[in-house]
ZALORO-861145 format. One line per 2 residues: number of its first residue (from 1); their letters; for each residue x, y negated, z of N, C-alpha, C. Coordinates in Angstrom, 3 decimals, m for minus. Atoms other than C-alpha are relative to their C-alpha. Layout:
REM residues N
NUM	a	X Y Z X Y Z X Y Z | ...
END
This chain:
REM residues 224
1	xx	0.831 1.272 0.022 0.032 m0.022 m0.076 0.918 m1.083 0.111 | m0.927 1.176 0.254 1.487 m3.388 m1.113 m1.151 m1.136 0.505
3	xx	0.672 1.108 m0.402 0.290 m6.682 0.399 m0.765 0.208 1.357 | 0.772 m0.059 m1.190 m2.322 m7.207 3.125 m1.143 1.078 m0.084
5	xx	1.124 m1.033 0.246 m4.343 m3.905 3.261 0.166 0.908 1.326 | m0.034 m0.946 m0.974 m5.370 m1.333 5.842 m0.021 1.332 m0.464
7	xx	m0.193 m1.455 0.463 m5.045 2.350 5.967 m1.349 0.580 m0.062 | 1.279 m0.605 0.246 m7.776 4.606 4.618 m0.251 0.932 1.155
9	xx	0.344 m0.805 m1.038 m9.671 6.580 7.191 m0.771 1.160 m0.553 | 0.825 m1.290 0.402 m10.900 10.206 6.712 m0.720 0.668 1.211
11	xx	0.723 m0.438 m1.111 m13.398 11.749 9.038 m0.752 1.296 m0.474 | 0.784 m1.296 0.318 m14.654 15.369 9.001 m0.857 0.403 1.320
13	xx	1.112 m0.349 m0.940 m17.769 16.313 10.894 m0.762 1.294 m0.500 | 0.703 m1.084 0.443 m19.315 19.741 10.833 m1.485 m0.095 0.279
15	xx	1.523 m0.096 m0.045 m23.109 20.860 10.882 m0.812 m1.231 0.694 | 0.918 0.977 m0.682 m26.109 18.817 11.787 0.284 m1.517 m0.363
17	xx	m0.252 1.418 0.626 m25.566 15.499 9.701 1.613 m0.018 m0.325 | m1.511 0.003 0.311 m22.034 16.835 8.955 0.394 m0.684 m1.254
19	xx	m0.520 0.964 1.127 m20.111 14.682 6.636 1.477 m0.139 m0.087 | m1.412 0.211 0.127 m16.638 13.955 5.185 m0.092 m1.587 m0.340
21	xx	0.138 1.482 0.324 m16.291 9.911 5.301 1.468 m0.358 m0.561 | m1.166 0.701 0.571 m13.666 8.351 2.991 m0.047 m1.477 m0.033
23	xx	0.168 1.259 0.066 m12.776 4.761 3.557 0.956 m0.635 m0.813 | m0.894 0.412 0.942 m11.125 2.779 0.868 0.976 m1.012 0.669
25	xx	m0.966 0.876 m0.761 m8.067 0.653 1.665 m0.362 m1.442 0.314 | 0.426 1.474 m0.384 m9.867 m2.696 1.702 m0.906 0.076 1.320
27	xx	0.874 m0.115 m1.151 m11.891 m1.351 4.673 m1.276 m0.503 m0.111 | 1.323 0.650 0.203 m15.070 m2.408 3.022 m1.068 1.144 0.166
29	xx	1.042 m1.290 m0.268 m18.046 m0.243 4.448 m0.813 0.155 m1.130 | 1.132 m0.370 1.211 m20.064 m0.725 1.217 0.662 0.845 m0.973
31	xx	m0.702 m1.081 0.942 m17.287 1.406 m0.502 0.311 1.198 0.582 | m0.338 m1.282 m0.651 m17.268 4.251 1.826 m0.687 0.986 m0.943
33	xx	0.507 m1.173 0.832 m18.045 7.664 0.239 m0.237 1.131 1.134 | 0.287 m1.187 m1.014 m19.907 10.380 2.319 m0.508 1.233 m0.715
35	xx	0.535 m1.294 0.561 m20.142 13.987 1.385 m0.608 0.903 1.310 | 0.598 m0.915 m1.040 m22.393 16.333 3.412 0.416 1.374 m0.185
37	xx	m0.561 m1.325 0.173 m20.864 19.603 4.215 m1.114 1.197 0.220 | 0.907 m0.995 m0.391 m22.841 22.984 4.119 0.169 0.514 1.207
39	xx	0.042 m0.464 m1.457 m23.798 24.632 7.341 0.922 1.140 0.212 | m0.942 m1.162 m0.322 m21.567 27.677 6.931 0.987 0.118 m1.141
41	xx	m0.917 m0.386 1.023 m18.655 28.970 4.959 m0.501 0.879 m1.005 | 0.520 m0.891 0.954 m19.233 30.668 1.690 0.542 1.350 m0.051
43	xx	m0.595 m1.251 0.088 m18.423 34.117 0.520 1.339 m0.077 m0.718 | m1.271 m0.142 0.690 m15.155 35.270 m0.898 m0.021 m0.338 m1.432
45	xx	0.040 0.376 1.363 m14.550 33.772 m4.244 m0.765 m1.253 m0.346 | 0.908 1.137 0.561 m17.048 30.921 m4.037 0.795 m1.289 0.159
47	xx	m0.554 1.384 0.100 m16.249 27.280 m4.644 m1.179 m0.974 0.456 | 0.844 1.034 m0.311 m17.797 24.004 m3.394 m0.449 m0.638 m1.192
49	xx	0.629 0.663 1.217 m20.133 22.269 m5.944 m0.815 m1.177 0.518 | 0.706 1.055 m0.435 m21.395 18.704 m5.475 m1.188 m0.231 m1.067
51	xx	1.144 0.392 0.912 m24.848 17.552 m6.890 0.062 m1.308 m0.436 | m0.194 1.430 0.206 m23.523 14.054 m7.304 m0.555 m1.021 0.766
53	xx	0.479 0.849 m1.176 m25.291 12.700 m4.356 0.660 0.130 1.153 | m0.694 m0.243 m1.192 m22.840 13.741 m1.880 m0.269 1.194 0.842
55	xx	0.499 m1.235 m0.579 m24.471 17.147 m1.012 1.056 1.099 m0.725 | m0.804 m1.128 0.472 m21.984 20.075 m1.207 m0.584 1.414 0.281
57	xx	0.525 m1.319 m0.127 m22.961 23.732 m1.696 0.939 1.117 m0.381 | m0.827 m1.072 0.557 m21.195 26.970 m2.073 m0.543 0.746 m1.032
59	xx	0.574 m0.666 1.229 m21.650 28.566 m5.472 0.989 1.063 m0.594 | m0.798 m1.023 0.701 m20.401 31.690 m7.240 0.179 m0.247 m1.529
61	xx	m0.308 0.268 1.333 m18.696 31.038 m10.480 m0.613 1.161 m1.003 | 0.510 m1.130 0.858 m20.326 32.918 m13.524 1.068 0.777 m0.376
63	xx	m1.027 m0.862 0.378 m18.429 36.028 m14.456 0.550 m0.222 m1.554 | m0.346 0.095 1.499 m16.515 36.025 m17.936 m0.611 1.164 m0.581
65	xx	0.504 m1.099 0.866 m17.790 38.012 m20.767 m1.419 0.012 0.102 | 1.416 m0.153 m0.103 m21.294 39.200 m21.400 m0.521 0.469 1.196
67	xx	0.619 m0.527 m1.001 m23.747 39.556 m18.743 m0.643 1.296 m0.047 | 0.476 m1.219 0.044 m25.361 42.569 m19.937 0.075 0.684 m1.353
69	xx	m0.086 m0.697 1.265 m24.931 45.024 m22.762 m0.623 1.531 0.185 | 0.650 m1.276 m0.038 m26.964 48.267 m23.346 m0.152 0.492 m1.352
71	xx	0.411 m0.652 1.211 m27.584 50.696 m26.189 m0.865 0.988 0.255 | 1.147 m0.899 0.167 m30.934 52.603 m26.578 m0.021 0.724 m1.251
73	xx	0.046 m0.910 1.179 m31.480 55.450 m28.905 m1.286 0.616 m0.130 | 1.176 m0.866 0.069 m34.480 57.280 m30.347 0.353 1.329 0.200
75	xx	m0.359 m1.375 m0.615 m34.543 60.691 m28.705 m0.707 1.118 m0.981 | 0.734 m0.981 0.667 m37.098 62.462 m30.956 m0.148 m0.471 m1.470
77	xx	0.194 0.256 1.560 m37.268 62.639 m34.764 m1.419 m0.268 m0.239 | 1.372 0.289 0.222 m40.473 61.198 m36.237 m0.362 0.256 m1.584
79	xx	0.456 m0.237 1.328 m42.270 62.378 m39.442 m0.969 m1.026 m0.427 | 1.010 1.023 0.368 m44.021 59.534 m41.358 m0.556 0.661 m1.183
81	xx	0.810 m0.893 0.922 m46.653 61.148 m43.421 m0.481 m0.774 m1.291 | 0.384 0.867 0.939 m47.672 58.197 m45.646 0.571 m1.368 0.147
83	xx	m0.397 1.401 0.041 m47.044 54.597 m46.695 m0.692 m0.747 1.184 | 0.889 0.719 m0.997 m47.515 52.507 m43.553 1.274 m0.641 0.663
85	xx	m1.013 0.593 m0.921 m45.644 50.268 m41.023 m0.172 0.891 1.292 | 0.014 m0.819 m1.160 m44.773 52.764 m38.343 0.622 m0.536 1.188
87	xx	m0.512 0.558 m1.333 m44.527 51.485 m34.700 0.682 1.066 0.799 | m0.920 m0.969 m0.721 m41.599 53.203 m32.847 m0.499 m0.049 1.513
89	xx	0.568 m0.099 m1.415 m43.732 54.018 m29.607 0.506 1.455 0.678 | m0.467 m1.096 m0.521 m41.878 57.290 m29.112 0.935 m0.006 1.094
91	xx	m0.892 m0.160 m1.072 m39.151 58.385 m26.650 1.317 m0.748 m0.440 | m1.301 0.604 m0.090 m36.373 55.970 m26.181 0.697 0.285 1.175
93	xx	m0.694 m0.250 m1.247 m33.558 56.661 m23.957 1.377 m0.822 m0.013 | m1.153 0.723 m0.112 m30.444 54.709 m22.784 1.128 0.983 m0.358
95	xx	m1.065 m0.791 0.360 m27.314 56.095 m24.459 1.075 0.328 1.055 | m0.952 m0.109 m1.198 m25.074 57.762 m21.864 1.013 1.121 m0.219
97	xx	m0.974 m1.090 0.204 m22.918 60.415 m23.644 1.175 m0.472 m0.858 | m1.204 0.369 0.726 m19.384 60.439 m25.167 0.553 m1.261 0.251
99	xx	m0.641 1.337 m0.163 m17.984 57.538 m23.378 m0.839 m1.184 m0.084 | 0.929 1.245 0.218 m20.909 55.189 m24.049 m0.069 m0.607 1.522
101	xx	0.172 0.728 m1.388 m21.272 52.463 m21.212 m0.871 m1.122 m0.248 | 0.943 1.214 m0.129 m23.276 49.467 m20.164 0.736 m1.155 0.826
103	xx	m0.347 1.015 m0.865 m22.542 46.135 m18.614 m1.176 m0.848 0.609 | 1.091 0.531 m0.769 m24.654 44.719 m15.938 m0.672 0.862 1.051
105	xx	0.706 m0.970 m1.037 m26.342 46.116 m12.811 m1.385 0.388 m0.265 | 1.229 m0.239 0.510 m29.814 45.706 m14.234 m0.153 m0.247 m1.368
107	xx	0.029 m0.013 1.482 m30.777 46.299 m17.777 m1.555 m0.108 m0.409 | 1.391 m0.075 0.639 m33.845 46.823 m20.177 m0.741 1.127 0.473
109	xx	0.936 m1.054 m0.277 m36.769 48.878 m19.424 m1.014 0.110 m1.145 | 1.040 m0.339 1.204 m39.290 50.499 m21.941 m1.145 0.546 0.436
111	xx	1.147 m0.870 0.018 m42.886 51.707 m21.974 m0.848 m0.254 m1.190 | 0.805 m0.144 1.198 m44.698 53.023 m24.907 0.604 m0.871 m1.244
113	xx	m0.720 0.765 1.126 m41.927 51.356 m27.180 0.165 m1.405 0.168 | m0.128 1.305 m0.297 m42.271 47.968 m25.572 1.141 m0.239 0.988
115	xx	m1.276 0.178 m0.831 m38.908 46.707 m24.116 m0.110 m1.312 0.798 | m0.071 1.210 m0.844 m38.841 44.285 m21.202 1.424 m0.388 0.413
117	xx	m1.422 0.528 m0.444 m35.740 42.213 m20.378 m0.003 m0.253 1.527 | m0.242 0.005 m1.436 m34.261 42.113 m16.921 0.089 m1.417 0.449
119	xx	0.032 1.305 m0.563 m33.862 38.432 m16.696 m0.047 m1.017 m1.326 | 0.039 1.040 1.063 m34.384 35.213 m18.792 1.440 m0.059 m0.545
121	xx	m1.105 0.225 0.690 m31.789 34.266 m21.303 0.049 0.170 m1.515 | 0.002 m0.151 1.544 m30.597 34.204 m24.903 0.771 1.569 m0.280
123	xx	m0.363 m1.357 0.190 m30.231 37.853 m26.221 0.438 0.193 m1.620 | m0.151 m0.522 1.368 m28.724 39.399 m29.350 m0.501 1.457 m0.039
125	xx	0.799 m1.277 0.272 m30.850 42.352 m30.648 0.613 0.548 m1.253 | m0.459 m0.590 1.229 m29.311 44.747 m33.143 m0.668 1.443 m0.204
127	xx	0.783 m1.136 0.339 m31.645 47.339 m34.482 0.550 0.721 m1.266 | m0.592 m0.889 0.987 m30.043 50.297 m36.490 m0.979 1.047 m0.483
129	xx	1.013 m1.070 0.334 m32.541 52.436 m38.474 0.734 1.059 m0.880 | m0.566 m1.081 0.814 m31.384 55.810 m39.853 m1.186 0.938 m0.492
131	xx	1.159 m0.750 0.556 m33.918 57.496 m42.122 0.509 0.996 m1.132 | m0.316 m0.812 1.112 m34.060 60.183 m44.742 m1.370 0.464 m0.777
133	xx	1.075 m0.707 0.963 m36.161 61.591 m47.637 m0.175 1.335 0.107 | m0.015 m1.443 m0.311 m37.089 65.050 m46.406 m1.094 0.703 m0.871
135	xx	1.184 m0.663 0.774 m39.904 65.684 m49.053 0.533 0.070 m1.248 | m0.411 m0.166 1.410 m37.916 65.136 m52.177 m0.796 m0.480 m0.984
137	xx	1.007 0.717 1.013 m40.578 63.173 m53.975 0.101 m1.465 0.012 | m0.043 1.454 0.259 m40.216 59.586 m55.351 0.934 m0.817 1.003
139	xx	m0.947 0.961 m0.761 m38.294 56.682 m54.117 m1.063 m0.651 0.963 | 0.819 0.810 m1.061 m39.322 54.653 m51.077 0.891 m1.143 0.550
141	xx	m0.590 0.997 m0.775 m38.611 51.362 m49.421 0.061 0.222 1.555 | m0.299 m0.260 m1.586 m37.384 51.523 m45.636 0.339 m1.345 0.513
143	xx	m0.214 1.104 m0.488 m37.573 48.315 m43.810 m0.099 0.011 1.562 | m0.155 0.070 m1.366 m36.307 47.996 m40.145 m0.672 m1.330 0.406
145	xx	0.735 1.131 m0.335 m38.446 45.375 m38.279 0.154 m0.204 1.465 | m0.031 0.441 m1.350 m37.925 43.577 m34.891 m1.313 m0.780 0.371
147	xx	1.200 0.654 m0.209 m41.343 42.541 m33.544 0.145 m0.619 1.480 | 0.029 0.649 m1.322 m41.565 39.906 m30.687 m1.148 m0.565 0.388
149	xx	1.172 0.681 m0.586 m44.044 38.292 m28.503 0.465 m1.088 0.937 | m0.336 0.872 m0.982 m44.128 35.244 m26.407 m1.133 m0.106 1.068
151	xx	1.124 m0.004 m0.857 m47.463 35.941 m24.635 m0.426 1.475 0.577 | 0.023 m1.410 m0.452 m47.065 39.815 m23.959 m1.305 0.382 m0.883
153	xx	1.219 m0.469 0.798 m49.891 40.187 m26.550 0.133 m0.035 m1.534 | m0.105 0.166 1.388 m49.456 38.751 m29.985 1.344 0.195 m0.502
155	xx	m1.406 m0.155 0.545 m46.445 40.101 m31.827 0.103 m0.364 m1.461 | m0.387 0.331 1.239 m44.876 38.872 m34.863 1.168 0.611 m0.562
157	xx	m1.243 m0.763 0.573 m42.428 40.408 m37.359 1.071 m1.000 m0.182 | m0.951 1.064 m0.206 m39.543 38.274 m36.312 1.178 0.037 m1.200
159	xx	m1.036 m0.330 0.975 m36.921 39.757 m38.836 m0.209 1.498 m0.579 | m0.128 m1.279 0.673 m36.703 42.567 m41.356 1.208 0.126 m0.673
161	xx	m1.371 m0.295 0.851 m33.804 44.473 m42.982 m0.497 1.205 m0.718 | 0.345 m0.838 0.874 m34.378 46.496 m45.923 0.890 1.084 m0.617
163	xx	m0.818 m1.007 0.827 m33.030 49.682 m47.854 m0.956 0.705 m0.829 | 0.754 m0.904 0.882 m34.078 52.166 m50.382 0.431 1.435 0.025
165	xx	m0.399 m1.430 0.134 m34.348 55.997 m50.433 m0.230 0.528 m1.441 | 0.226 m0.516 1.442 m33.696 57.690 m53.881 m0.871 1.356 0.076
167	xx	0.551 m1.263 0.047 m35.371 60.838 m54.935 0.675 1.071 m0.549 | m1.203 m1.058 0.541 m32.231 62.895 m55.540 0.068 1.116 0.943
169	xx	m0.239 m1.138 m0.940 m32.919 65.500 m53.002 m0.775 m0.313 1.346 | 0.743 0.045 m1.127 m34.741 66.230 m49.807 0.801 m0.496 1.362
171	xx	m0.740 0.524 m1.130 m31.782 65.006 m47.585 0.672 m1.229 m0.242 | m0.432 1.231 0.366 m31.219 61.740 m49.089 m0.121 m0.985 1.215
173	xx	0.028 0.885 m1.249 m30.405 59.221 m46.136 0.191 m1.510 m0.419 | m0.288 1.503 0.047 m30.375 55.403 m45.749 m0.044 m0.576 1.427
175	xx	m0.126 0.509 m1.181 m29.458 53.282 m42.972 m0.014 m1.742 m0.152 | 0.079 1.590 0.016 m30.092 49.405 m42.357 0.037 m0.557 1.337
177	xx	m0.031 0.741 m1.212 m29.240 46.884 m39.723 m0.931 m1.065 m0.037 | 0.731 1.006 0.021 m31.482 44.302 m38.520 0.292 m0.774 1.340
179	xx	m0.418 0.738 m1.264 m30.420 41.541 m35.931 m0.958 m1.317 0.248 | 0.807 1.242 m0.510 m32.122 38.668 m33.959 0.627 m0.639 1.264
181	xx	m0.403 0.600 m1.196 m31.051 36.074 m31.474 m1.427 m0.398 0.578 | 1.312 0.124 m0.725 m34.077 35.944 m28.890 0.153 m0.671 1.229
183	xx	m0.035 0.793 m1.160 m34.476 33.217 m26.228 m1.153 0.291 0.829 | 1.016 m0.697 m0.808 m36.174 35.136 m23.555 m0.386 m1.081 1.202
185	xx	0.250 0.928 m0.916 m37.817 32.164 m21.346 m0.843 0.453 1.206 | 0.994 m0.501 m1.037 m40.231 34.332 m19.286 0.051 1.615 m0.268
187	xx	0.054 m1.413 0.189 m39.688 38.047 m18.679 m1.326 0.876 m0.003 | 1.258 m0.639 0.232 m43.277 38.793 m18.346 m0.732 m0.064 m1.226
189	xx	0.783 0.439 1.215 m44.481 37.324 m21.568 0.942 0.338 m1.310 | m0.998 m0.084 1.117 m41.307 37.594 m23.879 0.545 1.383 m0.129
191	xx	m0.437 m1.264 0.272 m40.826 41.109 m25.135 0.233 0.521 m1.430 | m0.342 m0.568 1.455 m39.806 43.281 m28.120 m0.284 1.412 m0.294
193	xx	0.108 m1.330 0.359 m40.666 46.280 m29.910 0.403 0.242 m1.488 | m0.645 m0.357 1.440 m39.533 48.015 m33.303 m0.910 0.858 m0.839
195	xx	0.768 m0.633 0.811 m41.172 49.311 m36.386 0.875 0.248 m1.220 | m0.602 m0.164 1.364 m40.202 50.724 m39.817 m1.047 m0.034 m1.089
197	xx	0.961 0.097 1.212 m42.026 49.872 m43.024 0.401 0.899 m1.102 | m0.354 m0.960 1.113 m42.252 52.779 m45.412 m1.058 m0.177 m1.134
199	xx	0.730 0.024 1.265 m43.557 52.734 m49.034 m0.403 1.253 m0.447 | 0.518 m1.332 0.273 m44.012 56.458 m49.066 0.372 0.743 1.387
201	xx	m0.289 m0.692 m1.118 m43.505 59.288 m46.623 1.506 0.151 0.319 | m1.449 m0.254 m0.345 m40.157 60.191 m44.840 0.171 0.439 1.426
203	xx	m0.192 m0.390 m1.348 m38.509 60.889 m41.514 1.053 m1.164 0.617 | m0.932 1.023 m0.534 m36.722 58.568 m38.897 0.951 0.906 0.941
205	xx	m0.951 m0.846 m0.671 m33.704 60.353 m37.591 0.152 m0.432 1.533 | m0.412 0.334 m1.477 m33.073 60.722 m33.774 1.276 0.495 0.352
207	xx	m1.446 m0.408 m0.419 m29.857 61.528 m31.792 0.025 1.517 m0.023 | m0.364 m1.389 m0.098 m28.265 64.809 m31.871 0.629 0.157 1.262
209	xx	m0.550 m0.437 m1.413 m26.293 66.547 m29.072 1.122 m1.080 0.163 | m1.203 0.875 m0.195 m23.241 64.253 m29.661 0.084 m1.346 m0.654
211	xx	0.071 1.144 0.619 m24.195 61.460 m31.906 m1.397 m0.683 m0.049 | 1.259 0.704 0.049 m26.795 58.695 m32.104 m0.486 m0.257 m1.451
213	xx	0.656 0.287 1.395 m29.040 57.948 m35.203 m0.653 m1.477 0.088 | 0.649 1.356 m0.322 m31.731 55.339 m34.801 0.226 m0.654 1.452
215	xx	m0.269 0.627 m1.104 m30.825 52.920 m32.169 m0.014 m1.484 m0.003 | 0.143 1.498 m0.135 m30.805 49.382 m30.765 1.017 m0.477 1.089
217	xx	m1.036 0.429 m0.997 m28.171 47.469 m28.848 m0.675 m1.428 0.425 | 0.437 1.080 m0.565 m29.220 44.598 m26.526 1.352 m0.641 0.704
219	xx	m1.195 0.719 m0.518 m26.490 41.965 m25.572 m0.658 m1.253 0.464 | 0.333 1.269 m0.484 m27.292 39.123 m23.401 1.156 m1.080 0.075
221	xx	m1.132 0.748 0.296 m25.170 36.279 m24.557 0.189 m1.213 1.119 | m0.021 0.911 m0.913 m26.047 33.740 m21.648 m1.171 m0.581 0.408
223	xx	1.289 0.571 m0.609 m28.691 31.681 m19.904 m0.730 m0.733 m1.066 | 0.817 0.786 0.771 m31.618 30.195 m21.620 0.070 m1.471 0.226
END
């Protein structure tokens, strides 16, 4: 300090009106700054955060990387007997073989083909459809569709991904990927289900003992 100035004062007081008082060198009360301390210590790894009004709270910093990643697969093969948009309401199971893994303590849940999200946030959804022409007749269009709702009732075809099956034999196969970024603002109302549009009959391939076929990957990218 140069010239005529006084020393700064620092005052620490714990709970019940607890505060940290900082007095500037000019000893002007109007320029004092007060921070209110939280009532107790935080947990290991937490840091103090201010709300901009002098109030301090202990917070846990967000973890690095994706908060949630899961892969679900169709467990049972489906025979589609005619041209239609087939809703995949059959058996879905979380993939858990051959080194597969997940991120996050809580993940997706499914009931009658309708998937519910564990928390609000922005999700990347990747649908992989694996189909075949087991009837050996005619060509057919195959479109994987991601259907979403904002009111837990009315669904829209949010995105489609197409492919074609030839008529060159009863084991001709086709795969297509369909992706969507979905902002889940309410877990009770924002949901998703999957369908495949067929221009003729065919089969939807399911998982085998060691490998997956038709499946979907859910990745939470961050908060909404």
